[in-house]
C-alpha positions in Angstrom: 133.1 112.0 133.1 130.4 109.3 132.6 130.8 106.8 129.8 128.5 104.4 128.1 128.9 101.3 126.0 125.5 101.8 124.3 125.1 103.0 120.7 123.0 106.1 120.2 119.4 105.2 119.5 118.2 107.2 116.6 114.8 105.5 116.0 112.5 104.7 118.9 110.0 101.9 118.5 106.4 102.6 119.4 105.1 100.9 122.6 102.1 99.4 120.8 104.1 97.7 118.0 103.2 96.1 115.8 100.6 98.7 114.8 99.0 96.6 112.0 98.8 92.9 111.4 96.8 90.5 109.2 94.3 90.0 112.0 93.2 93.7 111.6 92.3 93.2 108.0 88.6 93.1 106.9 89.2 90.3 104.4 91.5 87.2 104.5 95.2 88.1 104.5 98.3 86.0 105.2 100.7 88.9 106.0 100.6 92.7 106.0 103.9 94.6 105.7 106.2 97.1 103.9 103.8 100.0 103.7 104.3 103.2 101.7 103.3 106.3 103.7 102.1 109.8 103.1 100.2 112.7 104.8 97.0 113.6 103.1 96.0 117.3 102.8 93.7 117.0 105.9 96.6 115.7 108.0 95.4 112.1 107.9 98.2 109.5 107.6 97.7 107.0 104.8 99.6 103.7 104.7 99.5 101.8 101.4 100.3 98.3 102.8 101.6 95.3 101.0 99.1 92.4 101.6 100.2 88.9 100.7 97.7 86.1 100.2 98.2 82.4 100.7 99.2 82.0 97.0 102.2 84.2 97.7 100.9 87.0 95.6 100.7 90.5 96.9 98.4 93.5 96.3 98.1 97.0 98.0 95.6 98.1 100.5 95.2 101.6 102.2 94.8 102.2 105.9 94.1 105.7 107.2 94.6 107.1 110.7 94.1 110.6 112.2 97.2 110.3 114.4 99.3 107.8 112.4 99.4 105.4 115.3 96.0 103.8 115.9 92.3 104.0 114.9 93.2 102.7 111.5 90.4 102.7 108.9 91.3 100.0 106.4 89.7 99.8 102.9 87.2 96.9 103.0 88.5 95.5 99.7 92.0 95.7 98.0 92.9 99.2 97.0 95.1 98.4 94.1 95.2 94.9 92.7 97.6 93.5 90.2 96.2 93.8 86.6 98.1 91.3 84.5 95.5 91.4 81.8 96.5 95.0 80.9 99.9 95.0 82.6 101.6 91.6 82.1 104.5 92.7 84.3 102.1 92.4 87.2 101.6 88.6 86.6 102.6 87.5 90.2 101.5 90.6 92.1 102.5 94.1 93.1 104.7 94.9 96.2 106.6 97.4 98.3 105.0 100.8 97.3 106.8 104.2 97.9 104.6 107.3 97.7 105.7 110.8 96.6 103.4 113.8 96.4 104.4 115.8 93.3 103.2 119.4 93.4 103.7 120.0 89.7 101.3 117.2 88.9 99.0 117.7 92.0 99.1 113.9 92.3 100.8 111.2 94.3 103.2 109.1 92.4 103.5 105.5 93.6 106.6 103.6 92.7 106.2 99.9 93.3 107.6 96.5 92.4 105.7 94.5 89.7 106.5 90.8 89.9 106.8 89.7 86.3 107.6 86.3 84.7 111.1 87.6 84.3 111.4 88.8 87.9 110.7 92.0 89.9 110.6 95.3 88.0 109.8 98.9 88.7 106.4 100.3 87.8 104.7 103.7 88.5 101.1 104.7 89.2 99.6 108.1 89.6 96.6 109.0 91.8 94.8 111.9 93.3 92.6 110.1 95.8 94.0 106.5 96.3 90.8 105.3 94.7 91.6 105.6 91.0 95.1 104.9 89.6 96.8 105.7 86.3 99.5 103.1 85.7 102.5 103.8 83.5 103.4 100.1 83.3 107.0 98.9 83.9 109.6 101.6 83.6 112.6 99.5 84.6 113.0 95.9 83.5 113.8 92.9 85.7 115.5 92.6 88.0 114.9 96.0 89.6 113.1 97.3 92.7 113.3 99.6 95.7 112.2 102.7 93.7 110.9 106.2 94.2 110.9 109.5 92.4 111.9 112.9 93.7 109.0 115.4 94.2 110.3 117.9 91.7 112.4 118.0 88.6 116.1 118.2 88.6 117.5 120.4 85.8 114.2 120.0 84.0 113.9 116.2 84.3 112.2 113.8 86.7 114.6 111.7 88.8 114.0 108.0 89.7 115.9 106.1 92.3 116.0 102.4 91.9 118.1 99.3 92.6 118.9 97.0 89.7 120.4 93.6 90.2 123.2 92.7 87.8 126.4 90.7 87.6 128.1 93.8 88.9 126.2 93.8 92.2 123.1 95.4 93.8 123.7 99.1 94.0 121.4 102.2 94.1 121.1 104.2 90.9 119.4 107.3 89.7 117.8 107.7 86.2 116.2 110.7 84.5 113.1 111.2 82.3 111.2 114.1 80.7 107.8 112.2 80.7 107.9 109.5 83.5 107.8 106.8 80.9 111.2 106.7 79.2 114.3 106.7 81.4 118.0 107.2 80.8 121.2 109.0 81.8 121.7 106.4 84.5 124.0 107.4 87.4 125.4 105.3 90.2 124.3 106.8 93.5 125.5 104.4 96.2 127.4 101.1 96.1 127.1 98.1 98.3 130.3 97.7 100.2 132.4 94.5 100.1 133.9 92.2 102.6 132.6 92.1 106.2 130.6 95.4 106.1 127.0 95.3 107.4 125.8 96.4 103.9 128.2 94.3 101.8 125.6 91.8 100.5 123.3 94.3 98.8 121.7 97.7 99.4 118.4 99.4 98.4 116.4 102.5 99.1 114.1 102.4 102.1 111.8 105.5 102.3 111.6 108.2 99.7 114.4 110.7 100.1 113.8 113.5 102.7 114.6 117.0 101.5 116.5 119.0 104.1 118.3 122.4 103.8 121.6 120.4 103.8 120.7 117.9 101.1 118.6 114.8 100.4 118.6 112.5 103.4 118.5 108.8 102.4 117.5 106.0 104.7 118.6 102.8 103.0 118.7 99.1 103.9 121.8 97.0 103.8 121.9 93.2 103.8 124.6 91.1 105.4 124.6 87.4 104.6 125.7 85.3 107.6 125.9 81.6 108.3 122.4 81.7 109.7 120.9 83.8 106.9 120.5 87.4 105.8 120.1 90.4 108.2 118.3 93.5 106.9 119.4 96.7 108.7 119.2 100.5 108.0 121.8 103.1 107.3 122.0 106.8 106.4 123.5 108.8 103.5 123.2 112.4 102.4 123.1 113.6 98.8 123.6 117.0 97.2 120.5 119.1 96.8 121.2 120.3 93.2 122.9 117.1 92.1 121.1 114.3 94.0 123.2 111.5 92.4 126.2 112.9 94.3 126.8 111.4 97.8 128.0 114.0 100.4 128.1 111.8 103.5 127.6 108.1 104.2 127.4 106.6 107.6 129.8 103.8 108.5 127.5 101.8 110.7 123.9 100.7 110.7 121.5 102.7 112.9 118.4 100.4 113.2 118.2 96.6 113.0 115.9 93.7 114.0 115.8 93.2 117.7 112.2 92.6 118.8 110.4 89.3 118.2 108.2 90.8 115.5 111.3 91.8 113.6 113.3 88.6 114.2 110.7 86.0 113.5 108.3 85.8 110.6 108.1 84.7 107.0 111.5 86.2 106.5 113.5 86.4 109.8 115.6 89.3 110.9 114.2 92.0 108.7 113.3 95.7 109.2 112.1 97.1 105.9 110.7 100.6 105.7 109.0 101.8 102.5 107.6 105.1 103.9 107.8 107.8 106.5 106.0 111.0 107.3 107.4 114.2 108.6 105.5 116.1 111.3 104.5 119.8 111.0 107.5 120.7 113.2 109.6 119.7 110.2 111.8 117.5 112.3 109.9 114.5 113.7 109.8 111.4 111.5 107.3 108.6 111.7 109.1 105.6 110.1 106.7 102.8 109.0 108.4 99.5 108.4 107.7 95.8 107.8 108.8 93.5 110.5 110.1 90.1 109.3 107.8 90.3 106.2 104.8 89.7 108.5 103.6 92.9 110.3 103.7 96.7 110.2 105.6 98.6 112.9 106.3 102.2 113.7 109.5 104.0 115.0 110.0 107.7 115.5 113.2 109.8 115.0 114.5 113.3 114.4 115.9 114.7 111.2 118.2 117.0 113.1 119.6 114.0 115.1 120.0 111.9 112.0 122.1 114.7 110.4 124.1 115.3 113.5 124.9 111.6 113.6 126.0 111.7 110.0 128.3 114.6 110.8 130.0 112.5 113.5 129.9 109.1 111.9 129.9 109.7 108.1 132.5 109.8 105.4 132.4 111.6 102.0 
């Protein structure tokens, strides 16, 4: 029987990667990376990209494509700028958006990192059209990031996933709210492992959770610190549909990591960092949009079915 020494490839890089770079931008930009992603009602893919200027401050800018691959129409000016006058927590920029369409509100909820004087914190903004935004301000104090909300209430309350940094480590938590402003009932979802594990340094949410008949599928990033620096890779976990703070399966190994030059060399080497994905009309195909080395935007495709099958074979409760 034939054997192979190759790991299963769950995400396949697009041949034209990187699909967006600073040179595509209609105004001066140092780097473009870590986009949130969503499908608009007409089927258009919208990426809300993090754009960093030469000060080191970031803002968000939308790019739209009919096929999610090329032909991007980029807003001619920044789509969402930091507003420190009205929101002091945005003093040094806004970063790493994750987009969730919420049917109850008939709006998109953007969870993003606001860079405050005290460090990064979680903020939310609501929009119908990605032209006008209603900010909530900071909902989680520094240091906290890598956030998203679930698209519907759980037991009558909204659920926020986020990654606080504390003396106890960098783990993924879930918090609840009745109004999107005041959050509590904090529950630990997923812990960074210890020792030599690929995700022992710290972990954080990658894309918003993907709802499947078997549970909420999480793609998360894990960081391993080595003698030559940190490596950001991706792993999988599955959470209970009715109690999404409860982990059902967690993969032992990473499934996607920096290999190509645009992932290994940049402002931050050896980073693949997704903040968004879209699911095709077939309900299975995933377009994963990720930042490569904090410099460019790249695309990889996968299958929900294959990810769940892999978890069945390689996951532990």
